[in-house]
N, C-alpha and C positions, 0 to 999 in steps of 0.2 A: 514489182515493178508495174509501172501504172499502166495504164492502156491509154494510148491519146484519144482523144474526144472524136466520136463520128457523127458527124450532122448528115442530115439529108442536104442532098447536093440542089441550089437554085439558083434561079436567075437574081433573085432579089436578098440575098443573104448576105449583109454589108461586113467587112473585115473585120469588123469592131462586136456585131453580132455575135460571128463565131467565137473571137478572143473571151467574150463575154459566156456564152454557154458552155466554151472549156473548163471555164474556174467553174464551176456548178456541176462537174461529172460526179458519179455515184460516191464513190468516194471521196469528195471533200462536203457532197449533202453527208454522209453520215457523220463523220466530223462535227459538221455544224448543226445538227441536231443531236448532239451529245453535249457539246457547249451549250447549245440552248435548253437544253434537260436543266444540265449543271446551273443555266442562270435563275431558270425559272424556279427549282428548288429552295438558291439563294434568296433572292426575291419573296417568295413567300415563307421562308424564316424570317427574315428583317420584320415584315408586314406582322405573321404571328407574334413574333418576341416585343414588335414596339404596339397590340393590340392588350398584352398582356402587361404590360407596365404600366399602359395607359390606365384601365381599370380600378387602378388602385388610388385612384385621384380621389383628393377631397375638395368638398368645397365646402365655403367658410364661410357660411352669413354672420355680420353684422347684428347685435341683440340690442336688446334695448335696454336693460339691466345694468348697471355698472361693473365692470371687471368681468360679466360672464358671456358667454361667447354659446352660435347655436353650432353647431358641426353636421352638415350633409354628406353620410357616407356608404355606400351601397343600399342604398334605399332607405336607412336610418336616419332620423335627425336627433341629434342625441344635444342633451344642453344640462346647466346645473341650476338647481334654484337653491334658493337662502333661505329653506322654511328646513322644520327636521320632516322626518318618514310619515308623522300622521297626517301632521296640514299638509303635505304634498297627496299624503294620498286623496283627503277629503276632497283637495283641489284639482284634480284629476277623476272624480268622481262626478263633482259639482259640473267640471267641462262635459262630461259624456251623459250628461242630464240637459245641460244649455243646449250643446248642438243636437240633440234629439235624437243621441243613436240607438241603439236596442242593445242591452249587456247582456252579454253573452254572461260572461265568469269575472269575477273577482277574488283576489288571495292575496293576502296581507299578513305577515309577517314583523318582530321587531325590527329588520335589515333590510328587505325588501317587500315590492309588492308587484303583483299583474294585472292588470285590468283589460277585457276582449270587452267590443264592442263591434256595432255593424251598421255601417251608414244605410239610408233606405235605398245603392243601388247593391248593396250586400256585398263593399268592401269592408276586410277584416279590419279593425284598429286596433291597434295592442301598443297598450301603454307599459313599459316595465319603468321602475325608481329603486333604485338604492340606495341605498345610507353610505353618507362618505363619514360625517360624525353628527355631532348631533344637532347642529344648523344646518346642514349638507346633506342637497338629495340631488342622486342625479337621476336625469330622466331621459329614457331613449321612446323613442314614438315610429310605428314604422306601422303604413298606411297600405293594406294589397299586398300582393304576390312583387311586384314592383320596385314600391314605393310611390308614393304624391307627395312632392316636397312642400308643395302650395299649401294642401290640405295636412299637412303634418305642424306647418309655420302656424295656420291658425288653431288646431289646438292647442298648443306649447301656446298659444298668448291665452290663450282660454284657461287655460291652468294656470298662468301669472296670474291673471285675472283675480283670479279665485282664490289666490293666496292672502 
């Protein structure tokens, strides 16, 4: 059984105010807070789901070479070079020298290679090469922890110029 609303008696209270106050009795307030809690949870879940879906977005940038593209994904720039792994490795080494990065490590095999360097601001530069076939190599460039799209593109262009 619902108790009627009890409001302090006053000459200033209007009947509409009295009616409005009665709508928000303690029982109604509890029901409204439960509804609001569920509504907030639903909105939060939708926002979190949207954020998760949007993190998989891939930005594709037009490349200078015919038939090749450049993809920027999760802080990493990826492209395809029309050269074998040996020539691509030499071009990546030359790019590091040309850009005056401090070389940290260089590893190469017949199917892949990794070059790590540091910029003057101590950002880590990682270049990974993977052989696709005798005349095609995939290159992946990551600068820093979160990636630097502009500098990655500059490194890629320098590698292509050295081929």
